[in-house]
ChimeraX commands (.cxc) that place a marker at each C-alpha (Angstrom):
marker #1 position -0.11,0.01,0.10 radius 0.5
marker #1 position 2.74,2.43,0.53 radius 0.5
marker #1 position 4.45,1.32,-2.43 radius 0.5
marker #1 position 2.22,2.02,-4.00 radius 0.5
marker #1 position 1.29,5.64,-2.62 radius 0.5
marker #1 position 5.05,6.38,-3.18 radius 0.5
marker #1 position 4.72,5.71,-6.44 radius 0.5
marker #1 position 1.73,7.28,-7.00 radius 0.5
marker #1 position 3.18,10.39,-6.10 radius 0.5
marker #1 position 6.37,10.00,-7.56 radius 0.5
marker #1 position 4.99,9.83,-11.20 radius 0.5
marker #1 position 2.78,12.88,-10.51 radius 0.5
marker #1 position 6.09,14.84,-8.84 radius 0.5
marker #1 position 8.03,13.16,-12.64 radius 0.5
marker #1 position 4.78,13.91,-14.54 radius 0.5
marker #1 position 4.82,17.69,-13.53 radius 0.5
marker #1 position 8.46,18.75,-13.43 radius 0.5
marker #1 position 8.80,16.73,-17.05 radius 0.5
marker #1 position 6.08,18.63,-18.29 radius 0.5
marker #1 position 6.74,22.19,-17.41 radius 0.5
marker #1 position 10.63,21.34,-18.19 radius 0.5
marker #1 position 9.05,20.00,-21.75 radius 0.5
marker #1 position 6.89,23.42,-21.73 radius 0.5
marker #1 position 10.19,26.11,-20.84 radius 0.5
marker #1 position 12.42,23.64,-24.05 radius 0.5
marker #1 position 10.18,25.04,-26.43 radius 0.5
marker #1 position 11.31,29.19,-25.54 radius 0.5
marker #1 position 15.21,27.83,-24.85 radius 0.5
marker #1 position 16.24,28.74,-28.76 radius 0.5
marker #1 position 15.12,32.45,-27.43 radius 0.5
marker #1 position 16.01,32.32,-23.33 radius 0.5
marker #1 position 20.13,30.69,-24.43 radius 0.5
marker #1 position 20.09,33.00,-27.53 radius 0.5
marker #1 position 21.22,30.87,-29.91 radius 0.5
marker #1 position 20.54,33.18,-32.68 radius 0.5
marker #1 position 23.32,35.41,-30.86 radius 0.5
marker #1 position 24.94,31.89,-30.54 radius 0.5
marker #1 position 25.21,30.83,-33.22 radius 0.5
marker #1 position 25.73,33.50,-35.82 radius 0.5
marker #1 position 24.84,34.12,-39.89 radius 0.5
marker #1 position 28.10,35.56,-40.25 radius 0.5
marker #1 position 31.37,34.48,-40.28 radius 0.5
marker #1 position 33.91,32.55,-42.32 radius 0.5
marker #1 position 32.70,29.50,-44.50 radius 0.5
marker #1 position 32.22,25.81,-42.29 radius 0.5
marker #1 position 33.43,22.63,-43.56 radius 0.5
marker #1 position 31.02,20.70,-45.70 radius 0.5
marker #1 position 29.37,18.13,-44.31 radius 0.5
marker #1 position 30.73,14.65,-46.62 radius 0.5
marker #1 position 28.12,11.95,-46.78 radius 0.5
marker #1 position 29.69,9.16,-48.92 radius 0.5
marker #1 position 29.78,10.58,-52.58 radius 0.5
marker #1 position 27.41,13.27,-51.53 radius 0.5
marker #1 position 29.03,16.82,-50.31 radius 0.5
marker #1 position 26.73,19.44,-48.48 radius 0.5
marker #1 position 28.24,23.13,-48.05 radius 0.5
marker #1 position 26.83,23.62,-44.40 radius 0.5
marker #1 position 25.82,26.87,-44.17 radius 0.5
marker #1 position 25.48,28.70,-40.16 radius 0.5
marker #1 position 22.18,28.78,-40.69 radius 0.5
marker #1 position 22.03,25.31,-41.16 radius 0.5
marker #1 position 23.46,24.72,-37.62 radius 0.5
marker #1 position 21.22,27.01,-36.15 radius 0.5
marker #1 position 18.35,25.26,-37.37 radius 0.5
marker #1 position 19.41,21.50,-36.53 radius 0.5
marker #1 position 19.65,23.07,-33.01 radius 0.5
marker #1 position 16.56,24.33,-33.13 radius 0.5
marker #1 position 14.95,21.50,-34.72 radius 0.5
marker #1 position 16.67,19.32,-32.18 radius 0.5
marker #1 position 14.91,21.43,-29.02 radius 0.5
marker #1 position 11.74,21.26,-30.58 radius 0.5
marker #1 position 12.35,17.04,-30.13 radius 0.5
marker #1 position 13.79,17.13,-27.22 radius 0.5
marker #1 position 10.78,19.56,-25.72 radius 0.5
marker #1 position 8.38,17.20,-27.57 radius 0.5
marker #1 position 9.50,14.37,-25.98 radius 0.5
marker #1 position 9.54,15.70,-22.78 radius 0.5
marker #1 position 6.24,16.88,-22.62 radius 0.5
marker #1 position 5.03,13.51,-23.79 radius 0.5
marker #1 position 7.07,11.86,-21.39 radius 0.5
marker #1 position 5.41,14.17,-18.62 radius 0.5
marker #1 position 2.01,13.43,-19.95 radius 0.5
marker #1 position 2.54,9.88,-19.60 radius 0.5
marker #1 position 4.11,10.04,-16.67 radius 0.5
marker #1 position 0.89,12.25,-15.11 radius 0.5
marker #1 position -1.39,9.39,-16.75 radius 0.5
marker #1 position 0.44,6.46,-15.19 radius 0.5
marker #1 position -2.23,4.60,-13.12 radius 0.5
marker #1 position -3.92,4.16,-16.42 radius 0.5
marker #1 position -1.43,2.41,-18.29 radius 0.5
marker #1 position 0.78,0.76,-15.44 radius 0.5
marker #1 position -0.74,-2.97,-15.00 radius 0.5
marker #1 position -0.57,-2.97,-19.25 radius 0.5
marker #1 position 1.71,-5.60,-20.74 radius 0.5
marker #1 position 3.82,-2.96,-22.73 radius 0.5
marker #1 position 4.77,-1.01,-19.35 radius 0.5
marker #1 position 7.73,-1.91,-18.45 radius 0.5
marker #1 position 9.03,-1.55,-22.26 radius 0.5
marker #1 position 8.06,1.95,-21.89 radius 0.5
marker #1 position 9.37,2.51,-18.60 radius 0.5
marker #1 position 12.90,1.03,-19.61 radius 0.5
marker #1 position 12.52,3.28,-22.41 radius 0.5
marker #1 position 11.62,6.55,-20.91 radius 0.5
marker #1 position 14.32,5.41,-18.06 radius 0.5
marker #1 position 17.07,5.33,-20.78 radius 0.5
marker #1 position 15.88,8.75,-22.55 radius 0.5
marker #1 position 16.47,10.25,-19.31 radius 0.5
marker #1 position 20.49,8.14,-18.71 radius 0.5
marker #1 position 21.11,9.55,-21.63 radius 0.5
marker #1 position 19.96,13.15,-20.55 radius 0.5
marker #1 position 22.59,12.75,-17.48 radius 0.5
marker #1 position 25.22,11.32,-19.39 radius 0.5
marker #1 position 25.29,14.00,-22.30 radius 0.5
marker #1 position 24.82,17.23,-19.29 radius 0.5
marker #1 position 28.76,16.68,-19.35 radius 0.5
marker #1 position 28.76,18.83,-22.72 radius 0.5
marker #1 position 27.34,21.97,-20.36 radius 0.5
marker #1 position 30.07,21.78,-18.16 radius 0.5
marker #1 position 31.02,20.28,-15.26 radius 0.5
marker #1 position 30.01,22.95,-12.54 radius 0.5
marker #1 position 28.61,21.80,-9.76 radius 0.5
marker #1 position 24.84,22.73,-11.18 radius 0.5
marker #1 position 25.82,20.50,-13.82 radius 0.5
marker #1 position 26.44,17.78,-11.76 radius 0.5
marker #1 position 23.57,18.39,-10.45 radius 0.5
marker #1 position 21.42,18.37,-13.16 radius 0.5
marker #1 position 23.25,14.89,-14.18 radius 0.5
marker #1 position 21.95,13.76,-10.66 radius 0.5
marker #1 position 18.51,14.73,-11.01 radius 0.5
marker #1 position 18.08,13.29,-14.53 radius 0.5
marker #1 position 19.90,9.81,-13.41 radius 0.5
marker #1 position 16.98,9.54,-10.16 radius 0.5
marker #1 position 14.46,10.55,-12.54 radius 0.5
marker #1 position 15.97,7.85,-15.14 radius 0.5
marker #1 position 16.43,5.07,-11.42 radius 0.5
marker #1 position 12.60,5.85,-10.50 radius 0.5
marker #1 position 11.25,4.77,-13.91 radius 0.5
marker #1 position 13.04,1.93,-14.48 radius 0.5
marker #1 position 12.56,0.73,-10.01 radius 0.5
marker #1 position 8.86,1.51,-11.35 radius 0.5
marker #1 position 9.66,-1.32,-14.85 radius 0.5
marker #1 position 10.61,-4.24,-11.94 radius 0.5
marker #1 position 7.73,-3.41,-9.19 radius 0.5
marker link #1:1,2 radius 0.2
marker link #1:2,3 radius 0.2
marker link #1:3,4 radius 0.2
marker link #1:4,5 radius 0.2
marker link #1:5,6 radius 0.2
marker link #1:6,7 radius 0.2
marker link #1:7,8 radius 0.2
marker link #1:8,9 radius 0.2
marker link #1:9,10 radius 0.2
marker link #1:10,11 radius 0.2
marker link #1:11,12 radius 0.2
marker link #1:12,13 radius 0.2
marker link #1:13,14 radius 0.2
marker link #1:14,15 radius 0.2
marker link #1:15,16 radius 0.2
marker link #1:16,17 radius 0.2
marker link #1:17,18 radius 0.2
marker link #1:18,19 radius 0.2
marker link #1:19,20 radius 0.2
marker link #1:20,21 radius 0.2
marker link #1:21,22 radius 0.2
marker link #1:22,23 radius 0.2
marker link #1:23,24 radius 0.2
marker link #1:24,25 radius 0.2
marker link #1:25,26 radius 0.2
marker link #1:26,27 radius 0.2
marker link #1:27,28 radius 0.2
marker link #1:28,29 radius 0.2
marker link #1:29,30 radius 0.2
marker link #1:30,31 radius 0.2
marker link #1:31,32 radius 0.2
marker link #1:32,33 radius 0.2
marker link #1:33,34 radius 0.2
marker link #1:34,35 radius 0.2
marker link #1:35,36 radius 0.2
marker link #1:36,37 radius 0.2
marker link #1:37,38 radius 0.2
marker link #1:38,39 radius 0.2
marker link #1:39,40 radius 0.2
marker link #1:40,41 radius 0.2
marker link #1:41,42 radius 0.2
marker link #1:42,43 radius 0.2
marker link #1:43,44 radius 0.2
marker link #1:44,45 radius 0.2
marker link #1:45,46 radius 0.2
marker link #1:46,47 radius 0.2
marker link #1:47,48 radius 0.2
marker link #1:48,49 radius 0.2
marker link #1:49,50 radius 0.2
marker link #1:50,51 radius 0.2
marker link #1:51,52 radius 0.2
marker link #1:52,53 radius 0.2
marker link #1:53,54 radius 0.2
marker link #1:54,55 radius 0.2
marker link #1:55,56 radius 0.2
marker link #1:56,57 radius 0.2
marker link #1:57,58 radius 0.2
marker link #1:58,59 radius 0.2
marker link #1:59,60 radius 0.2
marker link #1:60,61 radius 0.2
marker link #1:61,62 radius 0.2
marker link #1:62,63 radius 0.2
marker link #1:63,64 radius 0.2
marker link #1:64,65 radius 0.2
marker link #1:65,66 radius 0.2
marker link #1:66,67 radius 0.2
marker link #1:67,68 radius 0.2
marker link #1:68,69 radius 0.2
marker link #1:69,70 radius 0.2
marker link #1:70,71 radius 0.2
marker link #1:71,72 radius 0.2
marker link #1:72,73 radius 0.2
marker link #1:73,74 radius 0.2
marker link #1:74,75 radius 0.2
marker link #1:75,76 radius 0.2
marker link #1:76,77 radius 0.2
marker link #1:77,78 radius 0.2
marker link #1:78,79 radius 0.2
marker link #1:79,80 radius 0.2
marker link #1:80,81 radius 0.2
marker link #1:81,82 radius 0.2
marker link #1:82,83 radius 0.2
marker link #1:83,84 radius 0.2
marker link #1:84,85 radius 0.2
marker link #1:85,86 radius 0.2
marker link #1:86,87 radius 0.2
marker link #1:87,88 radius 0.2
marker link #1:88,89 radius 0.2
marker link #1:89,90 radius 0.2
marker link #1:90,91 radius 0.2
marker link #1:91,92 radius 0.2
marker link #1:92,93 radius 0.2
marker link #1:93,94 radius 0.2
marker link #1:94,95 radius 0.2
marker link #1:95,96 radius 0.2
marker link #1:96,97 radius 0.2
marker link #1:97,98 radius 0.2
marker link #1:98,99 radius 0.2
marker link #1:99,100 radius 0.2
marker link #1:100,101 radius 0.2
marker link #1:101,102 radius 0.2
marker link #1:102,103 radius 0.2
marker link #1:103,104 radius 0.2
marker link #1:104,105 radius 0.2
marker link #1:105,106 radius 0.2
marker link #1:106,107 radius 0.2
marker link #1:107,108 radius 0.2
marker link #1:108,109 radius 0.2
marker link #1:109,110 radius 0.2
marker link #1:110,111 radius 0.2
marker link #1:111,112 radius 0.2
marker link #1:112,113 radius 0.2
marker link #1:113,114 radius 0.2
marker link #1:114,115 radius 0.2
marker link #1:115,116 radius 0.2
marker link #1:116,117 radius 0.2
marker link #1:117,118 radius 0.2
marker link #1:118,119 radius 0.2
marker link #1:119,120 radius 0.2
marker link #1:120,121 radius 0.2
marker link #1:121,122 radius 0.2
marker link #1:122,123 radius 0.2
marker link #1:123,124 radius 0.2
marker link #1:124,125 radius 0.2
marker link #1:125,126 radius 0.2
marker link #1:126,127 radius 0.2
marker link #1:127,128 radius 0.2
marker link #1:128,129 radius 0.2
marker link #1:129,130 radius 0.2
marker link #1:130,131 radius 0.2
marker link #1:131,132 radius 0.2
marker link #1:132,133 radius 0.2
marker link #1:133,134 radius 0.2
marker link #1:134,135 radius 0.2
marker link #1:135,136 radius 0.2
marker link #1:136,137 radius 0.2
marker link #1:137,138 radius 0.2
marker link #1:138,139 radius 0.2
marker link #1:139,140 radius 0.2
marker link #1:140,141 radius 0.2
marker link #1:141,142 radius 0.2
marker link #1:142,143 radius 0.2
view
């Protein structure tokens, strides 16, 4: 009974946090000044070589890719948040453990890649928090 209550609270906390994080992420390009950080002016970039095809990459391509990846991550975060908030509706299903392991993997990947931001104390704290989110989902997969 206590385990069920902890699980319910855990999914509510994880879901709310993740949904809010996902919504905030949609405006990260503006908040983090992607346009200023990735200027369109400057020297040419190294071309992208894909086998026999070469594509001359422009700075606007890099800015666009950063925004596309940010919005894809935002969409995933919102989806995970909604799934967590609705967990009581799908936890008893056959696919639940697989989905929980996938979500845990996503959080572990996010935690590991925090290192790209740096190694300041805050970066380690963020990586630790994302690791805890992954561990919660992994634990829920085996409950």
